[in-house]
C-alpha atoms as one frame of an Amber mdcrd trajectory, in Angstrom:
protein
   0.000   0.000   0.000   1.371   3.396  -1.009   0.576   6.718   0.700   1.473
  10.186  -0.599   1.517  12.877   2.093   1.731  16.645   1.457   2.135  18.832
   4.555   4.496  21.648   5.543   4.767  20.394   9.153   7.918  18.279   8.967
   7.518  16.823  12.472   3.936  15.731  11.794   4.904  14.237   8.446   7.815
  12.296   9.919   5.749  10.978  12.855   2.953   9.788  10.576   5.433   8.404
   8.056   7.117   6.330  10.756   3.765   4.974  11.981   2.650   4.122   8.451
   5.938   2.483   7.523   5.836   0.429  10.743   2.538  -0.997   9.425   4.116
  -1.873   6.080   3.056   1.154   4.027   5.361   2.775   1.492   5.218   6.535
   2.079   6.321   9.402  -0.138   6.260  12.900   1.326   6.260  16.442   0.028
   6.358  19.713   1.982   4.911  22.112  -0.610   2.705  22.041  -3.678   5.510
  22.117  -6.285   5.092  19.598  -9.122   2.276  17.894  -7.221   0.542  16.201
 -10.146   3.785  14.914 -11.686   4.960  13.611  -8.299   1.675  11.814  -7.665
   1.742  10.286 -11.148   5.306   9.070 -10.658   4.675   7.545  -7.205   1.173
   6.231  -8.053  -0.166   6.105  -4.468  -3.226   4.252  -3.258  -4.224   7.235
  -1.104  -3.224  10.911  -0.831  -3.076  12.915   2.399  -3.171  16.709   2.082
  -2.824  19.538   4.576  -4.973  22.641   3.988  -2.825  25.552   5.082   0.686
  26.305   3.882   2.769  29.337   4.890   2.107  31.264   1.679  -1.474  30.131
   1.069  -4.145  29.262   3.655  -6.145  27.415   0.990  -3.325  25.516  -0.736
  -4.705  22.096   0.222  -8.141  22.901  -1.174  -6.482  24.034  -4.406  -4.323
  20.895  -4.552  -7.388  18.670  -4.120  -9.188  20.481  -6.935  -6.106  20.187
  -9.158  -5.875  16.438  -8.517  -9.573  15.995  -9.384  -9.038  17.702 -12.764
  -6.585  15.052 -14.003  -8.299  11.920 -15.309  -5.431   9.580 -14.477  -5.328
  10.486 -10.750  -8.740  11.993  -9.999 -10.220   8.848  -8.449  -7.515   8.418
  -5.818  -8.879   8.803  -2.279  -7.831  12.075  -0.647  -7.704  12.528   3.116
  -7.595  16.171   4.102  -5.664  16.198   7.369  -5.653  19.653   8.912  -5.669
  21.859  11.970  -7.791  24.501  10.257 -10.694  23.992  12.681  -8.510  24.555
  15.736  -6.860  27.641  14.273 -10.117  29.366  13.306  -8.652  30.420   9.960
 -11.981  30.070   8.179 -15.483  30.968   9.346 -17.245  27.945  10.774 -15.836
  24.443  11.001 -15.037  21.947   8.266 -16.166  18.341   8.439 -17.148  15.502
   6.101 -20.502  17.296   5.613 -18.613  19.969   3.643 -17.141  17.588   1.089
 -18.323  18.421  -2.417 -17.110  18.024  -5.990 -16.301  21.717  -6.475 -14.797
  23.408  -3.406 -13.693  20.508  -1.203 -13.374  17.440  -3.456 -11.821  15.105
  -0.902 -12.843  11.696   0.382 -12.385  12.302   4.124 -11.760  15.347   6.271
  -9.739  14.634   9.456  -8.772  17.120  12.172  -5.211  17.445  13.453  -3.790
  16.238  15.631  -4.747  12.776  14.497  -3.793   9.570  16.248  -1.708   7.544
  13.757  -3.809   4.469  14.586  -6.962   6.347  13.516  -5.233   7.606  10.383
  -4.288   4.033   9.469  -7.899   2.954  10.081  -9.107   5.688   7.684  -6.599
   4.629   5.045  -7.591   0.984   5.357 -11.277   1.889   5.102 -10.709   3.978
   1.974  -8.579   1.388   0.215 -10.508  -1.760   1.133
């Protein structure tokens, strides 16, 4: 099973990567949105994990999800949006799975940070079963 994780929080990425690899997953990571589509195509993951907020763009993760969904060869890959946006109050209201839609938030699951790696693995297994 292959997981592609995009998040600017290096510590969070490394902690989750270690937990996933301990369970036998192959994990590729990226800390910004550069060359996202090409990198996903090359790695060919079973699931993608995206953060929402990046230092230069509070909506980068939303934009990345929409970009992924516009490419026929990768658009069906499950996307988990893993983010602390609800705790930080960066957007009005709170985001949850009820907000998932094909236009603005085209992800498969929305998960709040911090997430227990065991729960993240459960989500991945559910989405790839």
